[in-house]
Each structure stands twice: as structure tokens, then as C-alpha cells.
N, C-alpha and C positions, 0 to 999 in steps of 0.2 A: 208575617214577621219572622216566624221560625225558619221558613224557606230562605228568606233573605240572609239570616244569620248563618245558616248552613252553607249558602253560596259563598259568603264572604270568607268563612273558615276554609272551605275547599280552595278558593282562589288564592288565599294567603299561603296555604300549604303547598299548592302547586308552584306558586311563584318562588317560594323558598327552595323547593326541590330543584327547580330549573336553575336557580342561581348557583346552588352548590354544584350541580352537574356541570354547568358552564365553566365555573372556576376550575373544577377538576380536569375538564377537557383541555383548557388552556394551559394548565400547569403541567399536565402529564399526558401529552398527546400520544406518546409511544405505548403507554399502558393500555390504551384503547385500541391501538392499531397494530402493534408489533406482533408478528406471527413467528414463532420460533420453531424451526423444523430441524430435526436431527438427521444428519446425512451419514449414511453408512456406505463404505466402499464395497464394491462387489467382491465376492469371494474369488480368490486366486484360482485360475483355471489353467489347464495345460498350455504350454508355450506353443505358439504357431511358428511357422517358418519365418515370418516377418519379425516376430518377437525375438527369435534367435539371432537374426541379422542385426536387429537393433542392439541386442546385448553385445554382440561382437564389435560393433561400431563404438559402443560406449567403453568397452574394455580397451580397445585400441587407443581411444582418446585419453583414457586414464593412464595407461602405461606410457604412451609415447609423448604426451603433452603435459599432463598434470604432474606425474611423478618426476619427470625430468626437470621440472621447474620448482621442485621442492614444495609441492602443494601441502598446505596445512588446512584441512577442512573435510567436508563431506560432499559426495555426489550421489544423486538418485535420479534414475530415468524410469518413468512409468508410462504404461500404455493401457488404455481402457481401465484405469484405476488399479492396475496391477504392477507391482515392482518388477522391472526388467533387469535393472542393474543398480547396485548400491555398494559403495565403498567409503571407508573413513580412513583418514591418514593424518598422522602428526599428533601434536600434544595440545591439551587445553591450556597448559601453562608451561612455558619453557623451563622454569625453575623446578616445579613440582614433578614433572615427568608424567603426569596423568594423561592417558591417551584420550583422544576424541572418540566419541561413540554416537550411536543413533539418538541418544537423549541429549546431546550437547546442543544448546540453543545459541545460534549465531546472531550477531547484529545484522539485520537485513539491509541496512543503509537505505538507499532509495527504493528498493523493492517494497519498503514500507508504504510508499505512495499508493500501491495497488489496494491496500486495505483502507486507506483514508478515502480514496476515490469511491470504492464500493460502499463504504459507510454512508457517504453523501448520497449515492445513488439508491441505497436501500431506503433512506429517508424520503427521497423523491418518489420511489416506488410506493411508499406508504402514504403519499400525499401530505407529508409534513413540510415540504418546501418545493419550490420550483427552480429548475436549473437556470432560468433566465431572470431570477430575482436579483436585484442589486445587492451588493455586499452590505450597503448601508442599512438594509432591512434587518440585519442580524448583528452587526458589529457597530455599536454606538460610536459615533465620532469618526468613522472611517471616511477619509477626505476625498475619495475619488468615486463619485456617484455613478459613473458610467460602467464600472467594472462589475461583472456578474459572476455568479457561482460557476457557470459554464466556462467563463474566461479563465478562472483560477484552475479548474480541472484540466483544461486543454493547454495550459501554459500560454495563453494569449491575453494576459492581463496587462502586459507592459510594465509591471512592477519591477523594481530593482531587487536583486538577490540579497537577502539579509547577510549571507556569508561575507559579502563584500562591503556592505554599507554600515554595519553596526559600529565598527571601530572608527570609521570616518565621522560618525555622528557623535563621537566623544565618549563612547561607552567605556567604563572602567572594566578592563578585561580580568580583573580579580573577582568580579561578580558574575554569576551565571545569568544568562539571558533567558527569559521565558517567552512563551508564545504571546502572552499579554504585553510583554515589553516590546516585542516586534510590532504589534498593533499600535502601541503608544508612540513608538519611534516614527512610524509612518504618519501618525496624526500630528506630532510635534514638528516634523521636518518635511511636510508636504511640499512646500515651496522649494526646498533645496533638492529634494530627490527627483522631482519632475519625471514621472513615469511616462512611458510611451503611450500611444493611442490604443485604447482597448480594442481587441479583436483584429488588430492590423497585421499581426505577424506572430509566429511561434518563437518564444524565447524561454527556454527551460529555466525555471526559477523556484528555488526552495521556499521563498516567501509565500507563494501561492498555497502550498500545502500546510504550512504552519497556520495560516488563516483558516483553511478548510477545517482543520482540527478544532479550532475555536467555534466554528459554525456547528459542527457535530455536537459539541458540548452545549451550545446555546439552544439548539432545537430539541435535543434529546433530554436536556436537563440532567445529564449524567457526565461524569468525567469521561474523557476519551478512552481511557483504559477500561472503565466499567462498561462502556457501550460496546467496545470490541469483544470483551469477554462475554457479554450477554448475547450478542447477535451473531458473532462469528466463532470465537474460540471454543466456547463450551458446547454449542450445538454440533460443531464439527468434530469434537473430540481432539482439538488441537491443544493437548494438555501441557505441552512444553513451550507454548507461545505466550508472549506478554508484551506490554508496553513498558519500556525502561523509564525509571525515574532516578534522580541523582542519588537517592539513599541506597540504591542497588549497586553503586559503582564498584564496591569491593567484592561483590558476590557474582557478578556476571562474567562471561567469558571475555578476557582481555584481548586486545588486538596488537599486532606486531608489525614493524617495518620488515622489509625483505631481509635485513641483517639481524633479525631477532631482537632488536631493541623494542621495548614495550611502548606503545602509544599512550601518552598520559591523557587523563580527562581534562578538557579545557572548557572555556566559558560558553561555547555554543552547544554544549552537550546536553542541555536540559530541554531543548526544543524538540517537539514531537509532531508527527503528522507527515513531515517530509522524510523522517528517519525514525530511529529509536524503537522499532519493533524487533523483537528477538523471536526466532523460530528455528525449527529443525527441518532437514530435508523431508522426513516422513510427515510432519505437520503440513509442510508446503504441498505435498502430494494431495493431502486432503483439501487444501485450499484450491488446487487445480480442479479437483473433481467437483467441488461446490460451484465452480464457475462454468460447468457444463450446462447445457440446456435442461430445463425441467428439474433443477436441483434447488439451490438456495435462492436464486433470482429469477424473476419473470423474464421471458424472452425479450421483451421490449427494453428491459434494463441492460441486458447483455449487448443488444444491438447498439444502444447509445454509447456504451463503454468502449466497444471494439471497432467503431468506425472512425476513419481519419477526419481530422478537423483542419489540417494545415496543408494546403496545396499550393503555396506561393512558389515553391521550388519543385522542379521536376525530379522524379526519382521514385524509388520504391519505399522509402522510409517516411513514416508519418507518426503522428501522435493522436491517440484517442482521448478518453477521459480517464487519465491515470495509467495509461498503457502505451508503450512504444509499439510500433507496428512495422512489419515488413510486408508490403502489399505486392505480391508477385504478379507479373503479367499473366501467369497461368491461372490466376484466380485464387491461388492458395495464399494463406496469410500466416505469418508468425506474430503472435501476440506475446509481448515480453516486457520485462524491465530489468535493467542492470542496477547495481548499487556500488558505491564506493564512499566510505567514510572512515577516516583514520587508516588502519591496516585491514579493514574489512572489504572484501570484494564479493559480490553476489550476482548470480544470474538466475532468473526464473523465466523460462521460455515455454510457450504453449503452442502446439501445432494442432488446432482443433479439427482440421480435416483428417488428421491421422491419429487423433485421440492420444497424443503423446505429450508428455511434459519432461523438460530437462531442467534439473535443479542442481546448482553448484553453489555452495556456501563456504567461504574461507575467512579466516581471521588473521592471516599473514599476507601482506600485499603481494599480489601475484596477477599480472596481466593475462596470463595464459587462461585463466578462468573464463575470460570473455570470448574465447574461441570455442566454447562448448557447443554453440549452434552447429558446428561442423558435424556433430553426431547425426543431425537430421539429414545429412547428405544421402542416406540410404533411400529416402523417399523421393519420388519424382516431383519436380515442380518448385524446389526451393533453391537449388544451387548450393554453393558453399558460402555460408553466412558467418561473419565475424565482425565484432565492433567492440569499442570500450566506452560507448556513451553511458554516462552516469545516470 
């Protein structure tokens, strides 16, 4: 009898322990799986001949292209985690006259998508989700069951761009739109919006990344901002990087049109994931180094991110999972993203075969920024690259 009582007590205790553990696991999957690694840049070493050539090319681009186009921003070129060239030009605020410096955080515009994509891929790496899971698994009520996470990442969802459809759906433009509002507009207007067939073609669309940010929050059970702080910004020492929220509107770096008129905050400015990350050139150099092999991500994760998914059209240009690509016949590859929101123009270009990053961030509209890939012309196998894809 005593043995039976002891058995029942142990069984109940074990069952209770298993129940609590199971609830904890389901509620907080990242606390069990997330591994945070601090990344330190290599110490600066003496310049090589190719370093000096890269510096000269960067200086020439800065002098002959950026300065001549009244550049307002910062440029940094790095190789092997070492700063090769760095310059800042212009003012944080036209009225105050305070100069831009290395701690000035710029709105990254669509370069923000690189963080959103890698956040999703980090969750995938940690087995918290599958790339081919349907969106309906994570976003309740999402009305298009054939669209997957991979489709959103690669811009092959067929969804319409919220930038164009929000007003058409009758949104009051005196109210800020949120990511959740975008989801609800898709749910409420599914018949009117009529997206294209999933995975049929590439169509660049900000809606994809607004939804991906919601998935990061759903799976991690953290705000998008908190997740990026915990997994990327703090471990990498990206101390001047953050996710924008509307309550920061008066404290962040403003942006300007080419004629120095300030761009006002408008009703689409509360949406994040597709935009709304701020950072500095030096912080983005740390992001570049973290994307190298054997740093923050597993090799299989980087392979997924940096391979092309859209080959409907011939040519060297493609899109991976959160990254634009130039796939050269030589076998070399430029992995990059541009950005453009209000007066902010940004370029973040990576040449992995030559361990080089080209970073240009500006807050006064300037198309010349998009020509910065020309700096890479000193390396064989790239040609002269320039574009203004957002």
C-alpha cells in the first residue's frame, strides 16, 4: 500500500513538472533555444596595397560624386572588418547647424529589411519556425492560405503594396497605420485586393516585411524592437541602432528634400519591418562583419539568405531572402540593399569574395548615393555597378 501511495505521489509530481515545463516551452521558446554571441571586430592592422587602392577609389567617389551633389550624410568603406575610408558631411538639422558625425543615426529605409529577414532566419536557425510554413499558422485570419514565409522574404507573395492600397481602402490619413492595421486591411478587403499567385514571380512589396515583423513578434513573444535589441544590436555592440516608434518623431534625425525642405511625418510612418530601423555607418560595419561566415549565423542560414530565388528574367540581378543580388558571370556576387523613404537614401553593399562593405547613409534626397557600388570597380569581376532600386 505504501509503495502504491509513493508511486502515485511521484507520478502526480512528475506530471505537474512536465505540464509546467511544457507550458514554459510553448510560451517562451527563445529562452530555451536562443544563443547570444558577442561579435568583436578584428583589430586594425596595417594597410595593404589593395586597401590603399580601395581608399583612393572611395576618396575619388566622395570628392567627385557625393560632394558635387551636395551630399548630407556619412560614408564608410570597410575591408576585413577594418575601416578603409570614412567621411561625414553636412548637418543633422538645417536650422540648428549641428554637424553630422559618426554617432548620427540615419533612417535606413529599406535597408531595414535586411534585419527583418535575418531575424526570421535566426528563428528558423533555432527551429522556432519553418520557412515554408503558411502565414496562416502565425497570423490569425490571414486570408491567403498558399502564401508562405519564404514567399514574403523573397517578395514572391503576390500581395499588393500597402503604400498604394491603404488610402484606396478608405483609411483616414489623419491616423497612423500600424502593422496590425495592415493585416486587418488584408483580412477585411481580401476580395477587393486580389493578390497574384504565390511564388509565380518577383514583385517588390513592403507589405511582405510589415507582416514578417508581426511574425517575429508572434514567435519570439517580444516586440520587434526588443527582439532586435536582444539578438542583434546588443551582442554586436550596435549601440546607436534602434527601431523607430512614433513617440521618437521629434528626437530622431529629420530628413530633407533636395531643396532643404523638411519631410514631415505622415500616416505610414508607424509601420516597421520594411523600414524604420535607424543606424550609423560604424554600426552597419558591425552588421556586415556579423554576416560573415562563422560569426552570428550558421553557414546554412547565410546560404539561404544569399541565394537567388527569382530567375523569370535573364540578367545578373536577383533577390534572395531580404537581400538584392548581383550575380556576375565571373562567379562573384554583390549582396546589397538600397533604401529610400522620405528624404532618406541608403546603400549597404557587401562584396563577400573581397571581404568589403560599402555603406552610404544620407538624410537629404540624393540619387548619387546609389552610384556608390562604383567604388568596387578596383576589384576584378564586378564591372561598374549602379542602380537606384529601393
